[in-house]
C-alpha positions in Angstrom: 119.4 106.4 82.8 115.9 107.2 84.0 113.5 109.7 82.5 109.9 110.5 83.4 108.9 111.4 79.8 106.0 110.0 77.8 107.6 106.5 77.4 107.6 104.4 74.3 104.5 102.6 73.0 106.7 100.1 71.2 110.3 99.7 72.5 111.3 97.3 69.6 110.2 100.0 67.1 112.1 102.7 69.0 115.3 100.7 68.8 115.3 100.7 64.9 117.6 103.1 63.1 115.7 106.1 61.7 113.0 106.2 64.3 112.8 109.5 66.1 110.2 111.2 68.3 112.1 114.5 68.1 112.9 114.9 64.4 116.6 113.7 64.8 118.4 111.1 62.7 117.0 108.4 64.9 120.2 106.5 65.6 120.4 107.0 69.4 118.9 103.9 71.1 119.8 101.5 68.2 123.4 102.7 68.3 123.6 102.4 72.1 122.4 98.8 71.8 125.0 97.9 69.2 127.9 99.5 71.1 127.0 98.1 74.5 128.3 94.9 76.1 125.1 94.8 78.0 121.9 96.7 77.2 118.3 96.7 78.4 115.4 99.1 78.2 112.1 99.3 80.0 109.4 101.8 79.1 105.9 102.4 80.3 103.5 104.7 78.5 102.9 107.9 80.4 105.5 107.1 83.1 108.9 107.1 81.4 111.8 105.0 80.4 114.8 103.3 82.0 117.8 102.4 79.9 120.7 100.3 81.2 123.9 100.2 79.2 127.3 98.8 80.1 130.3 99.4 77.9 133.0 96.7 78.1 136.2 97.9 79.8 139.5 96.2 79.3 141.0 94.9 82.5 144.7 95.4 83.2 145.2 91.8 84.0 143.2 88.7 83.1 142.9 87.6 86.7 142.3 90.9 88.3 139.4 90.9 90.8 136.6 93.2 89.9 133.0 93.7 90.7 130.1 95.0 88.6 127.9 97.3 90.8 124.8 99.3 90.0 121.9 100.8 91.8 118.9 103.0 91.2 117.5 105.3 93.8 114.4 107.3 92.9 112.5 109.8 95.1 109.0 109.0 96.2 106.4 110.6 93.9 106.1 114.2 94.9 109.5 114.5 96.6 112.6 116.2 95.3 115.1 114.1 97.2 115.4 110.3 97.7 115.8 109.0 101.2 117.5 105.9 100.0 121.2 106.0 99.4 124.1 103.7 98.6 127.8 103.8 98.2 130.9 101.6 97.6 134.4 101.7 98.8 136.9 99.7 96.7 139.9 98.1 98.2 142.7 95.9 96.7 140.7 92.7 96.1 137.4 93.6 97.9 134.7 96.1 98.2 132.4 97.4 101.0 128.9 98.3 100.0 126.6 100.5 102.1 122.8 100.6 101.7 120.8 103.2 103.6 117.2 104.0 104.1 116.6 107.4 105.8 113.5 107.5 107.9 110.5 109.0 106.1 110.9 110.7 102.7 112.3 113.8 101.1 115.2 116.1 102.1 115.5 115.1 105.8 115.5 111.4 104.9 118.2 112.0 102.3 120.3 113.9 104.9 120.0 111.0 107.2 121.0 108.4 104.6 123.9 110.5 103.4 125.2 110.8 107.0 125.4 107.1 107.5 126.8 106.3 104.0 129.7 108.7 104.8 131.4 106.0 106.9 132.7 104.6 103.6 135.1 107.5 103.7 136.8 106.1 106.7 140.0 104.0 106.6 139.6 100.5 105.2 141.0 99.1 108.4 137.8 100.0 110.3 135.8 96.8 110.9 132.2 96.6 109.8 130.9 96.6 113.4 133.0 99.7 114.2 131.8 101.3 111.0 128.2 100.7 112.0 128.9 102.3 115.4 130.3 105.3 113.7 127.3 105.6 111.4 125.1 105.5 114.5 127.0 108.4 116.0 126.7 110.4 112.7 123.0 109.7 112.5 122.2 111.2 115.9 122.0 114.7 114.4 119.4 113.4 111.9 116.0 111.7 112.0 117.8 108.3 111.7 118.3 105.6 109.1 118.4 101.9 108.5 121.9 100.8 107.3 123.4 97.6 106.0 127.2 97.2 105.3 128.5 94.3 103.2 132.1 93.5 102.6 133.1 91.2 99.7 136.6 89.8 100.0 137.3 88.1 96.7 140.6 86.3 97.3 139.5 85.2 100.8 136.2 83.9 99.4 134.4 85.8 102.3 131.3 87.9 102.6 130.7 89.8 105.8 127.6 91.8 106.7 126.2 94.0 109.5 123.0 95.9 109.6 120.3 97.6 111.5 116.8 98.2 110.2 114.6 97.1 107.4 117.0 96.7 104.5 116.6 93.3 102.9 119.9 91.9 101.6 120.0 88.6 99.6 122.9 86.7 98.2 122.1 84.6 95.1 124.5 81.8 94.0 123.0 79.9 91.2 119.7 78.4 92.5 120.7 79.1 96.1 119.3 82.1 97.9 120.5 83.3 101.3 119.1 86.3 103.2 121.5 88.2 105.4 120.2 89.1 108.8 120.0 92.6 110.3 118.9 93.8 113.8 115.7 95.6 114.3 115.9 99.3 114.9 117.4 102.5 113.4 
């Protein structure tokens, strides 16, 4: 969750039970932290607060493939819409992630990034290069966007990636860091 409120002067104090800035019982943040499998909070005075919380979910089988995915896309200051976008298509033991950056800022950039992300709605049998071609066709009616598509195939131990534009994609495996390449352009 992201808010643009006054922020907390002392986050540790705000996490204590009984502390409230609005006259409530003051059990919100502390209870969230206790109930969460993962929890983090960042607050900056006068700018707002970001709270991350993940609740543990039971898996149907112990060896089922799964992925934890999250993203934050925030409009540029002064804009109503964010030109950055992302999406995920889940498949049996894999996922396809799309990251888009519409040219410029605001509503028209958001329209461009939504148009290219829409390729995730296509059949899973569509290859990544063909998906990129289709995204290019859909972007023609917009101002354009940078796009990266990444497929993670868990049981095949395979990562595939295609991209055009200035989206930096990095894979971390322990201390190893590998940057995926994209082509220049939009």
